[in-house]
C-alpha positions as CSV (number, residue, x, y, z in Angstrom):
1,M,-28.4,-90.6,216.3
2,K,-26.5,-89.5,213.2
3,R,-24.8,-86.6,215.9
4,A,-24.0,-88.7,218.8
5,G,-23.0,-90.9,216.9
6,L,-20.4,-88.1,215.5
7,I,-19.7,-86.9,219.1
8,V,-18.9,-90.9,219.7
9,L,-17.1,-90.6,216.9
10,F,-14.9,-87.8,217.8
11,I,-14.0,-88.6,221.1
12,G,-12.3,-91.7,220.0
13,V,-10.4,-89.9,217.8
14,L,-9.4,-87.5,220.2
15,L,-8.6,-90.8,222.3
16,L,-7.2,-91.9,219.6
17,C,-4.5,-88.9,219.7
18,T,-4.3,-88.5,222.8
19,N,-2.7,-91.3,223.4
20,T,-0.6,-91.1,220.5
21,Y,1.2,-87.9,221.3
22,V,1.7,-89.9,225.2
23,L,3.9,-92.7,223.4
24,G,5.4,-90.2,221.6
25,E,6.7,-88.1,224.2
26,V,8.0,-91.5,226.2
27,E,9.9,-91.9,223.9
28,D,11.3,-88.8,223.4
29,S,12.1,-88.8,226.2
30,L,14.7,-91.2,225.7
31,D,16.1,-89.2,222.9
32,L,19.5,-89.1,224.1
33,S,20.8,-88.1,221.0
34,Q,20.9,-84.3,221.9
35,Y,23.6,-85.4,224.6
36,Q,25.1,-88.2,222.2
37,D,25.3,-85.4,220.0
38,K,27.3,-82.9,222.6
39,V,29.6,-85.0,224.0
40,S,30.6,-86.3,220.1
41,E,31.2,-83.0,219.2
42,L,33.1,-82.0,222.7
43,G,34.2,-84.6,224.3
44,V,33.1,-84.7,228.2
45,P,34.5,-81.9,230.1
46,T,36.7,-81.2,232.9
47,L,37.3,-78.2,235.3
48,D,40.4,-78.8,234.9
49,S,40.4,-79.4,231.2
50,V,38.1,-75.7,231.1
51,T,41.0,-74.3,232.8
52,G,43.9,-75.3,231.5
53,L,42.3,-73.4,227.6
54,K,41.4,-70.6,229.6
55,N,45.1,-70.1,230.6
56,Q,46.2,-71.0,227.2
57,A,44.2,-68.8,225.5
58,I,43.8,-65.2,227.3
59,Q,48.2,-66.2,227.4
60,T,47.5,-65.8,224.1
61,F,45.7,-63.7,222.9
62,E,48.0,-61.5,225.5
63,S,51.0,-61.6,223.7
64,G,49.4,-60.3,221.5
65,D,48.5,-63.7,218.3
66,Y,46.2,-62.6,217.3
67,E,44.9,-65.4,214.5
68,Q,46.1,-67.9,217.3
69,A,44.4,-67.0,220.3
70,L,41.5,-66.7,218.5
71,P,41.0,-70.8,218.2
72,L,41.4,-70.9,221.6
73,L,38.8,-69.3,222.3
74,E,36.9,-70.2,220.7
75,D,37.2,-73.9,222.1
76,W,37.3,-72.6,225.7
77,A,34.1,-70.9,225.1
78,K,32.9,-74.2,223.4
79,Q,34.4,-76.5,226.2
80,A,33.8,-73.8,229.0
81,N,29.1,-73.3,227.6
82,W,29.0,-76.7,227.7
83,L,30.8,-77.8,230.8
84,A,28.5,-75.2,232.5
85,N,25.2,-76.9,231.4
86,L,26.6,-80.2,232.4
87,I,26.7,-78.9,236.0
88,S,23.2,-77.8,234.7
89,G,21.5,-80.6,234.2
90,G,22.7,-81.7,237.3
91,L,20.4,-80.1,239.3
92,E,17.7,-80.2,236.5
93,P,15.6,-82.6,239.2
94,F,15.3,-79.0,241.5
95,Y,14.9,-76.7,237.8
96,S,11.7,-79.1,236.6
97,A,10.6,-78.8,240.4
98,S,7.1,-77.1,240.2
99,Y,7.3,-74.6,243.1
100,D,5.4,-75.8,245.8
101,D,8.0,-78.3,245.1
102,R,10.7,-76.4,245.2
103,K,9.3,-74.3,248.3
104,E,9.5,-77.6,250.3
105,F,12.6,-78.9,249.5
106,P,14.6,-78.5,253.0
107,Y,17.8,-75.2,253.0
108,S,20.1,-78.3,253.9
109,K,19.6,-79.8,250.4
110,I,19.3,-76.4,248.9
111,S,22.8,-75.2,250.4
112,I,25.6,-78.7,249.5
113,L,23.2,-77.5,245.3
114,V,24.4,-73.5,245.4
115,S,27.9,-74.1,244.9
116,Y,27.8,-76.2,241.5
117,E,25.3,-73.6,240.8
118,S,27.8,-71.3,241.3
119,T,29.9,-72.3,239.6
120,A,27.9,-72.5,236.4
121,N,28.0,-69.4,236.2
122,D,31.3,-68.5,236.8
123,L,32.0,-70.9,233.9
124,K,28.6,-69.1,231.6
125,T,30.8,-65.6,232.4
126,Q,34.6,-67.7,231.2
127,R,32.2,-67.3,227.8
128,D,31.3,-65.0,228.1
129,H,34.8,-63.5,228.5
130,S,36.2,-65.6,225.3
131,L,33.3,-64.0,223.9
132,V,34.4,-60.8,223.9
133,M,37.9,-61.5,223.6
134,Q,36.8,-63.1,219.9
135,A,34.8,-59.6,219.3
136,E,38.7,-57.7,220.1
137,C,41.6,-60.6,217.7
138,L,38.7,-60.2,214.9
139,S,39.0,-56.7,215.3
140,H,43.0,-56.5,215.4
141,L,42.6,-58.6,212.2
142,G,40.6,-56.8,210.4
143,N,37.5,-59.1,210.4
144,K,34.8,-56.2,212.2
145,K,31.9,-58.2,210.5
146,D,32.7,-61.3,213.1
147,A,34.1,-59.5,215.5
148,V,30.3,-57.2,216.0
149,A,28.8,-60.1,216.2
150,R,30.1,-61.8,218.5
151,Y,30.1,-58.9,221.0
152,M,26.3,-58.6,220.2
153,K,26.3,-62.9,221.3
154,A,28.6,-60.9,224.0
155,L,26.2,-58.5,225.3
156,D,23.6,-60.4,225.1
157,L,24.6,-63.1,227.6
158,I,27.4,-60.5,229.4
159,G,24.6,-60.1,233.1
160,I,24.6,-56.4,234.8
161,D,26.1,-57.2,237.1
162,D,29.8,-57.5,235.2
163,W,30.4,-53.8,234.7
164,E,34.2,-54.0,233.6
165,W,33.9,-56.9,231.0
166,W,30.0,-54.8,229.8
167,V,31.9,-51.9,229.1
168,R,34.4,-53.7,227.3
169,A,32.1,-55.0,224.4
170,T,30.6,-52.1,224.3
171,N,32.8,-49.6,224.0
172,G,35.0,-52.3,221.6
173,L,31.8,-52.3,219.4
174,Y,31.3,-48.7,219.8
175,E,34.9,-48.2,217.8
176,I,33.9,-49.7,214.9
177,I,30.4,-47.9,214.5
178,G,31.9,-45.0,215.0
179,I,29.4,-44.6,218.0
180,P,32.0,-42.7,221.1
181,S,33.2,-44.4,224.0
182,M,31.3,-45.5,226.9
183,K,32.4,-43.3,230.1
184,E,32.0,-43.5,233.9
């Protein structure tokens, strides 16, 4: 009898914990703070605003004004990344769907999503290139430690198909650490 009472008590506590967890989950799913914080920090970028930042950053970088270029490159990277995340957020119902649901999803609708995915990926590539250029600015300014950190982050993010920027980042890093550059 005592054992049966303990089992009932255990099951009751388990159910109570499960209900509390589920209710907590519902409350968390309505938490907007992470998005509000990002919007407060970075605003609401558009393709035009990111393109404007990109052009200004590249022009300043190419002029050799590395001190002025660095904050522009940092802003461009943040804005490009945030806009890519916002675009990907619009695709989240597809990303979150089960394998079976995605398999059954009509191709005609998938083809609509492709251009948005491409735009998000292009923005991520811009972010990666900006990181390499930031590292180059820092290297020119004599801040090797921060340059190495940015080269490493860029190399974490650069895709295998972005060979030119992969080599550029690797060679910038290797120059700092005294390793011969990568050549084809």
